[in-house]
C-alpha positions as CSV (number, residue, x, y, z in Angstrom):
1,M,340.9,213.9,14.6
2,K,337.5,214.5,16.3
3,L,337.9,216.1,19.7
4,L,335.6,215.0,22.6
5,T,333.8,217.7,24.6
6,P,334.5,217.4,28.4
7,L,331.1,215.9,28.9
8,R,331.6,213.3,26.2
9,L,335.1,212.6,27.5
10,L,333.8,212.0,31.0
11,A,331.1,209.6,29.6
12,A,333.7,207.7,27.5
13,L,336.0,207.3,30.5
14,S,333.1,206.1,32.7
15,L,332.1,203.6,30.0
16,A,335.6,202.3,29.7
17,G,336.0,202.1,33.5
18,A,332.7,200.1,33.7
19,S,333.8,197.8,30.9
20,L,337.1,197.2,32.6
21,F,335.5,196.5,35.9
22,A,333.1,194.0,34.3
23,Q,336.0,192.2,32.6
24,A,338.3,192.1,35.6
25,A,336.6,190.8,38.7
26,D,339.2,190.3,41.3
27,V,339.5,186.9,43.0
28,T,342.1,185.6,45.4
29,V,342.8,181.9,45.0
30,A,344.6,179.9,47.7
31,Y,346.8,177.0,46.5
32,Q,349.2,174.6,48.1
33,T,352.3,172.8,47.0
34,T,350.7,169.5,46.0
35,V,351.7,168.0,42.7
36,D,348.7,168.4,40.4
37,P,348.5,168.5,36.5
38,A,346.4,171.7,36.8
39,K,349.4,173.6,38.0
40,V,350.5,173.7,34.4
41,A,347.4,175.6,33.6
42,Q,348.1,177.8,36.5
43,A,351.6,178.5,35.3
44,D,350.3,179.2,31.8
45,G,347.7,181.8,32.9
46,A,344.9,179.6,31.6
47,Y,342.6,180.4,34.5
48,E,342.9,184.1,33.9
49,K,342.1,183.7,30.3
50,A,339.1,181.4,30.8
51,T,337.5,183.3,33.7
52,N,338.3,186.8,32.3
53,A,339.2,187.6,35.9
54,K,342.2,189.1,37.6
55,I,343.5,186.3,39.9
56,N,345.7,186.8,42.9
57,W,347.3,183.4,43.5
58,R,348.4,183.0,47.2
59,K,350.5,180.0,48.3
60,F,349.6,178.5,51.7
61,D,351.4,175.7,53.6
62,N,348.2,174.0,55.0
63,G,344.4,173.9,54.8
64,A,343.8,175.3,58.2
65,D,345.4,178.7,57.2
66,I,343.3,178.6,54.0
67,I,340.1,178.1,55.9
68,A,341.0,181.1,58.2
69,A,341.6,183.3,55.1
70,I,338.4,182.1,53.4
71,A,336.4,182.7,56.6
72,S,337.7,186.2,56.9
73,G,336.9,187.0,53.3
74,D,340.5,187.5,52.2
75,V,340.3,184.4,49.9
76,Q,337.4,183.4,47.7
77,I,338.5,180.1,46.2
78,G,340.8,177.6,47.9
79,Y,342.5,174.2,47.5
80,L,342.6,172.1,50.7
81,G,342.3,168.6,52.0
82,S,339.3,166.7,53.2
83,S,340.1,167.0,56.9
84,P,340.4,170.8,57.1
85,L,337.5,171.1,54.7
86,T,335.4,168.9,57.1
87,A,336.4,170.9,60.1
88,A,335.5,174.1,58.3
89,I,332.1,172.9,57.2
90,T,331.4,171.5,60.7
91,R,332.0,175.0,62.0
92,K,329.6,176.3,59.3
93,V,332.1,178.3,57.3
94,P,330.0,179.4,54.3
95,V,331.7,177.4,51.5
96,E,330.8,175.0,48.7
97,T,332.9,172.1,47.5
98,F,332.8,172.5,43.7
99,L,335.5,170.1,42.6
100,V,337.2,167.0,43.9
101,A,340.8,167.8,42.9
102,T,342.6,164.7,44.0
103,Q,341.9,161.3,45.5
104,I,345.1,161.0,47.6
105,G,347.2,158.0,47.2
106,G,351.0,157.9,47.5
107,A,351.4,161.6,47.5
108,E,351.0,161.7,51.3
109,A,352.7,159.3,53.6
110,L,354.1,158.6,57.1
111,V,357.9,158.5,57.0
112,A,360.2,157.4,59.8
113,R,363.7,158.9,59.8
114,N,366.6,156.5,59.4
115,G,368.3,156.1,62.8
116,S,365.2,157.0,64.8
117,G,364.7,153.4,65.9
118,I,361.4,153.2,64.2
119,N,361.2,149.9,62.3
120,S,357.6,149.0,62.8
121,P,354.4,151.0,63.7
122,Q,354.7,150.0,67.4
123,D,358.1,151.8,67.5
124,L,356.3,155.1,67.1
125,I,355.4,155.0,70.8
126,G,357.4,157.6,72.6
127,K,358.7,159.2,69.4
128,K,358.2,162.7,68.0
129,V,356.0,162.8,64.9
130,A,355.4,166.1,63.1
131,V,352.3,166.9,61.1
132,P,350.3,170.1,60.2
133,F,347.3,169.9,62.6
134,V,343.8,169.7,61.0
135,S,345.3,168.6,57.7
136,T,344.7,165.4,55.7
137,G,348.1,164.3,57.0
138,H,346.9,164.8,60.6
139,Y,343.7,162.9,59.9
140,S,345.7,160.1,58.2
141,L,348.2,159.9,61.1
142,L,345.4,159.5,63.7
143,A,343.7,157.0,61.4
144,A,346.9,155.0,61.1
145,L,347.5,154.9,64.8
146,K,343.9,153.7,65.4
147,H,344.4,151.0,62.8
148,W,347.6,149.9,64.6
149,N,345.8,150.1,68.0
150,I,348.3,152.7,69.2
151,D,347.1,155.3,71.7
152,P,347.9,158.8,70.2
153,S,348.7,160.0,73.7
154,K,351.7,157.7,73.8
155,V,353.1,159.4,70.7
156,T,354.5,163.0,70.8
157,I,352.6,164.6,67.9
158,L,353.9,168.0,67.0
159,N,352.0,170.7,65.1
160,L,354.4,171.9,62.4
161,A,353.8,173.5,59.0
162,P,355.6,171.8,56.1
163,P,358.5,174.3,55.9
164,A,359.1,173.8,59.6
165,I,359.0,170.0,59.2
166,I,361.7,170.2,56.6
167,A,363.9,172.3,58.9
168,A,363.2,170.0,61.9
169,W,363.9,166.9,59.8
170,K,367.2,168.2,58.6
171,R,368.2,169.1,62.2
172,G,367.2,165.6,63.4
173,D,364.6,167.1,65.9
174,I,361.8,164.8,64.8
175,D,361.6,161.0,64.3
176,A,358.8,160.8,61.8
177,T,356.4,162.9,59.8
178,Y,353.1,162.5,57.9
179,V,353.2,165.1,55.1
180,W,353.1,165.9,51.4
181,D,355.7,167.4,49.0
182,P,358.1,169.0,49.1
183,A,358.6,168.0,52.7
184,L,357.7,164.4,51.8
185,G,360.5,164.2,49.3
186,V,363.0,165.6,51.8
187,A,361.9,163.0,54.4
188,K,362.2,160.1,51.9
189,E,365.8,161.0,51.2
190,N,366.8,159.4,54.6
191,G,363.7,157.8,55.8
192,K,361.4,154.8,55.4
193,V,357.7,155.0,54.4
194,L,355.5,153.2,57.0
195,I,352.2,153.8,55.2
196,T,350.7,155.9,52.5
197,S,347.3,157.6,52.3
198,G,346.4,155.2,49.4
199,E,347.0,152.2,51.7
200,L,345.0,153.8,54.5
201,A,342.1,154.3,52.1
202,K,341.9,150.6,51.8
203,F,341.5,150.4,55.6
204,G,338.5,152.7,55.5
205,A,340.2,156.1,55.9
206,P,340.3,157.7,52.4
207,T,341.4,161.3,52.0
208,F,341.0,163.8,49.1
209,D,341.8,167.3,48.1
210,A,339.1,169.7,46.9
211,W,338.5,173.1,45.5
212,I,336.1,175.2,47.5
213,V,334.5,178.6,47.0
214,R,332.8,181.1,49.3
215,K,329.1,180.8,48.8
216,D,328.6,184.6,48.4
217,F,331.3,184.8,45.7
218,A,329.8,181.8,43.9
219,E,326.3,183.4,43.9
220,K,327.7,186.6,42.4
221,H,330.1,185.0,39.9
222,P,329.0,181.5,39.0
223,E,330.6,181.9,35.6
224,I,334.0,182.3,37.1
225,V,333.6,179.2,39.3
226,T,332.4,177.2,36.3
227,A,335.2,178.3,34.1
228,F,337.7,177.6,36.9
229,A,336.4,174.1,37.2
230,K,336.6,173.5,33.5
231,V,340.2,174.6,33.2
232,T,341.1,172.2,36.0
233,L,339.3,169.3,34.5
234,D,340.7,170.0,31.0
235,A,344.2,169.8,32.6
236,Y,343.3,166.5,34.2
237,A,342.0,165.2,30.9
238,A,345.2,166.2,29.1
239,Y,347.2,164.3,31.7
240,R,345.1,161.2,31.8
241,K,344.9,160.9,28.0
242,D,348.5,159.8,28.0
243,P,350.3,160.1,31.4
244,Q,353.7,159.0,30.1
245,A,353.7,161.4,27.2
246,W,352.5,164.2,29.5
247,I,355.3,163.5,32.0
248,A,357.9,163.2,29.2
249,D,357.2,166.8,28.3
250,K,359.9,168.7,30.2
251,G,357.9,171.9,30.1
252,N,355.1,170.3,32.2
253,V,357.5,168.9,34.8
254,D,359.4,172.2,35.0
255,K,356.1,174.1,35.8
256,L,355.2,171.6,38.5
257,V,358.6,171.9,40.1
258,K,358.3,175.7,40.1
259,L,354.9,175.7,41.8
260,S,355.2,172.7,44.1
261,G,358.8,172.7,45.1
262,A,359.0,169.0,44.5
263,K,362.0,167.4,42.8
264,A,361.7,166.7,39.0
265,S,362.7,163.1,39.7
266,D,359.8,162.7,42.2
267,I,357.1,164.2,39.9
268,P,356.2,161.0,38.0
269,L,355.6,158.9,41.1
270,L,353.7,161.6,42.9
271,L,351.4,162.1,39.9
272,Q,350.8,158.3,39.6
273,G,350.1,158.1,43.3
274,N,346.9,160.1,43.0
275,V,343.7,159.9,41.0
276,Y,342.5,163.1,39.2
277,P,338.7,162.7,38.6
278,L,337.4,163.7,35.2
279,A,334.2,165.7,34.6
280,A,332.0,162.6,34.2
281,D,333.4,161.3,37.5
282,Q,332.8,164.7,39.3
283,V,329.1,164.6,38.7
284,T,328.9,161.4,40.7
285,L,331.5,162.3,43.3
286,L,330.0,165.7,44.1
287,G,327.0,164.0,45.6
288,A,326.6,161.1,48.0
289,P,330.2,159.9,47.9
290,T,331.8,163.2,48.9
291,T,329.0,163.9,51.4
292,K,329.5,160.5,53.0
293,A,333.3,160.9,53.1
294,V,333.0,164.3,54.8
295,T,330.4,162.9,57.2
296,D,332.6,160.0,58.1
297,T,335.6,162.3,58.5
298,A,333.6,164.6,60.8
299,A,332.6,161.6,63.0
300,F,336.3,160.6,63.3
301,L,337.4,164.2,64.1
302,K,334.7,164.4,66.8
303,E,335.9,161.0,68.2
304,Q,339.4,162.5,68.3
305,G,338.2,165.7,70.0
306,K,339.1,167.9,67.0
307,V,335.5,169.2,66.4
308,D,332.7,169.6,68.9
309,A,329.8,168.1,66.9
310,V,328.8,166.5,63.7
311,L,326.3,168.3,61.5
312,P,323.1,166.4,60.6
313,D,323.6,167.0,56.9
314,Y,326.7,167.9,54.9
315,A,325.1,167.9,51.5
316,P,324.5,171.7,51.3
317,Y,328.2,172.1,51.3
318,V,328.8,170.0,48.2
319,S,327.7,170.9,44.7
320,A,328.1,169.6,41.2
321,K,326.4,172.6,39.6
322,F,329.6,174.1,38.4
323,I,330.7,171.1,36.4
324,T,330.2,171.1,32.6
325,N,331.0,168.1,30.4
């Protein structure tokens, strides 16, 4: 065996360390409990393999907390809804929207608790409705009240994170909630759906979830963002090729249950309630459609007093450059 001199040993260790650093760029990714086919790839470690990066996955209960973590630099890539995304961009948090993850349908809804006396939208007046503030649920709740010509000040709207909503619902402390799974599934057990986000979209208030990245990280590691997007879109393609066969695979459902907290029996309906855009769709979406949706959301948030102003142009915060077919 050939022995290395101290100088050669030091050089070899330095080279190995440099190689390891090059191969293991650290990135913290914020995810939520939404039901999404790409969570199977997350559970399988596909993102780590494709990006050649060490990924620290952090679960968050709402988009507002994710934005705070991204703004501070603690998180580089995050998954959040269109409302908190819009609020963040309007406040000029340095991010890019690089993937439209989900066009929300039945996976978010307004549910009234049985026995609350809410049988129609007008019955919401004077009731307690819980929702995570600055979330897609919050935006949708306000949009629904506007559609029904209900003054939000006549409804007691409580700012609760999903885990707190579950606890309050079980105690009977709230009358209704606009939320996503697993809290949505809990509410549905003894509640009635008044409207879904898919139905609201038809009334001109669409919502979506997106993957965003800090601009400084994207500039330094575009290959990681591109690979991350590809893994996600490959997962969507696998699901959309044959949704029924995909859902019939118990392994897929088990992984979704583990990462989302949703019930296995609810998974099929939740998946079918959303649209997961493929790569070809993304190229179009990550342009005028998303820019317009964010602009319209910003105008609504300003009208509701949730942001101070609307930016003249939201296009710099949306990019299709990380999408590969």
